[in-house]
C-alpha positions as CSV (number, residue, x, y, z in Angstrom):
1,M,39.9,64.9,100.2
2,K,40.5,65.2,96.4
3,S,39.5,69.0,96.6
4,G,42.2,69.5,99.4
5,N,44.9,68.0,97.1
6,N,43.8,70.2,94.2
7,K,44.1,73.3,96.2
8,R,47.4,72.3,97.6
9,T,48.8,71.5,94.1
10,L,47.2,74.7,92.8
11,F,48.9,76.7,95.6
12,L,52.2,75.1,95.0
13,L,52.1,75.7,91.3
14,L,51.3,79.4,91.9
15,V,54.2,79.8,94.4
16,L,56.5,78.0,91.9
17,G,55.3,80.3,89.0
18,V,55.9,83.4,91.1
19,L,59.4,82.2,92.0
20,L,60.2,81.4,88.4
21,A,58.9,84.8,87.3
22,I,61.2,86.5,89.7
23,A,64.3,84.3,89.2
24,Y,64.1,84.2,85.3
25,P,65.1,87.8,84.7
26,M,67.9,87.5,87.3
27,F,69.5,84.6,85.6
28,R,69.2,86.1,82.2
29,G,70.7,89.4,83.5
30,D,67.8,91.6,82.5
31,V,67.5,93.0,86.1
32,S,68.5,96.6,86.2
33,S,71.3,97.3,88.6
34,D,71.3,100.1,91.2
35,A,75.0,100.6,90.6
36,P,75.8,104.1,89.1
37,I,77.1,104.0,85.5
38,I,80.6,105.3,85.5
39,D,81.7,107.7,82.8
40,Q,85.1,106.6,81.5
41,A,86.1,110.2,80.6
42,S,85.5,111.5,84.1
43,V,87.4,108.6,85.7
44,S,90.5,109.0,83.4
45,E,90.3,112.8,84.2
46,E,90.3,112.1,88.0
47,V,93.3,109.8,87.5
48,V,95.3,112.4,85.7
49,I,94.5,114.9,88.5
50,M,95.6,112.4,91.2
51,L,98.8,111.8,89.2
52,N,99.7,115.5,88.9
53,K,99.0,115.9,92.6
54,L,101.4,113.0,93.3
55,Q,104.1,114.4,91.1
56,S,103.9,117.9,92.8
57,V,104.7,116.2,96.3
58,D,108.2,117.1,97.4
59,L,109.6,114.7,99.9
60,N,112.1,116.0,102.4
61,I,114.7,113.2,103.0
62,S,116.9,115.3,105.2
63,T,115.3,113.3,108.2
64,L,117.2,110.3,106.9
65,D,120.6,112.0,107.4
66,N,119.7,113.2,110.9
67,T,121.9,111.5,113.6
68,A,118.9,110.6,115.7
69,F,117.4,108.7,112.9
70,T,120.6,106.8,112.1
71,Y,120.9,105.7,115.8
72,L,117.3,104.0,115.6
73,K,117.6,100.2,116.0
74,D,115.4,97.6,114.3
75,I,113.6,95.6,117.1
76,T,111.2,93.6,115.0
77,T,110.8,90.0,116.2
78,L,110.1,87.0,113.8
79,P,106.8,85.1,114.5
80,L,107.0,82.0,116.5
81,T,107.2,78.7,114.6
82,L,104.2,76.8,115.6
83,P,103.3,73.2,114.8
84,V,101.2,72.8,111.6
85,G,97.8,71.2,111.8
86,R,96.7,68.0,109.9
87,E,97.3,67.7,106.2
88,N,93.5,67.4,105.6
89,P,91.5,68.9,108.4
90,F,88.3,67.2,107.1
91,A,89.7,63.7,106.9
92,P,88.4,61.4,109.5
93,V,90.5,61.0,112.7
94,R,92.5,57.9,112.8
């Protein structure tokens, strides 16, 4: 009987040791990440390229002056006002 308890205790200590060995670096932040390292210079270069592309876009606003466009009507509808639920949904029901 005592031998069974010792084996169980030894097994639990071994499992606990393995879990601690795995968890310790994770909590310290030593685990290497698979996320790619981003070079700030390349990111800022891409942002400048995108801004240049946006500045070169020429919007044609003649559509706004078209008579067919001016005859369009706004048919949006407001959402229905529905009753609100309980103030605290987790409170016991009275």
